[in-house]
C-alpha positions in Angstrom: 0.2 0.1 -0.3 1.2 3.5 -1.0 1.7 6.3 2.1 3.5 8.8 0.6 1.4 11.2 -0.5 -0.8 10.9 2.8 2.2 10.9 5.5 3.4 14.1 2.7 0.1 16.5 3.3 0.7 15.2 6.3 3.4 16.8 7.3 2.6 19.7 5.5 -0.6 20.1 6.8 1.6 20.6 10.6 4.2 23.1 9.4 7.1 20.6 9.2 9.5 20.5 6.4 11.1 17.3 6.0 14.4 18.3 8.3 12.0 19.4 11.2 10.0 15.5 10.8 13.6 14.1 10.3 14.4 15.2 13.3 11.8 14.6 15.1 11.1 11.1 13.7 15.0 9.8 14.0 15.5 9.4 11.0 17.5 11.1 8.3 15.9 13.0 5.4 17.2 11.1 2.9 14.5 8.7 4.4 11.9 10.9 4.7 12.1 12.0 1.4 12.4 8.6 0.4 9.6 7.7 2.3 7.1 10.9 1.4 7.9 8.9 -2.3 7.2 5.4 -1.8 10.7 4.7 -2.7 10.9 2.6 0.6 8.1 1.2 2.1 6.3 2.3 5.6 6.2 0.4 8.5 3.7 0.5 11.1 5.5 1.9 13.5 6.6 4.6 12.0 3.5 5.6 10.4 1.7 5.5 14.3 5.1 8.1 15.3 4.6 10.1 12.0 0.7 10.4 13.2 1.4 11.5 16.7 4.8 14.0 15.6 2.2 15.7 13.2 -0.4 15.6 15.9 -3.1 13.4 14.5 -3.3 12.0 17.6 -6.8 11.9 16.7 -6.5 8.8 14.6 -3.5 7.6 15.3 -5.3 4.7 17.1 -8.1 4.4 13.9 -5.9 4.5 11.4 -3.4 2.0 13.4 -6.4 -0.2 13.9 -7.2 -0.1 9.6 -3.2 -0.6 8.9 -3.0 -3.8 11.0 -6.1 -5.3 9.2 -8.5 -5.1 12.5 -12.0 -4.5 11.5 -13.3 -1.7 13.6 -17.1 -2.9 13.1 -16.3 -6.1 14.7 -14.0 -4.7 17.9 -17.1 -1.5 18.1 -19.4 -4.3 18.7 -17.4 -6.6 21.5 -16.6 -3.3 23.2 -19.9 -2.1 23.3 -20.7 -5.7 24.6 -18.0 -5.4 27.3 -19.1 -1.7 28.4 -22.5 -2.5 28.7 -21.5 -6.0 30.7 -19.4 -3.8 33.1 -22.6 -0.8 33.3 -25.3 -3.7 33.9 -22.9 -5.4 36.6 -22.1 -2.3 38.7 -25.8 -0.7 38.3 
């Protein structure tokens, strides 16, 4: 899957240059360029860190789940059942 355009836009929206995000990501600027141009494959851990660095915290968990292949509908149903059970138990 190609993520170069997505991460480039996230960087630009956050107002970072490639050099600035490279420092925050603890990687060379050349790797940032390669990632944004889909020359190297983006690792899930790097993608999550990129989202955190660019202040996209609200989508980090959902994005990580989607990238890892988690069925969000099934997960939501399980969590709803769990929370409902806890509430029933407490009251």
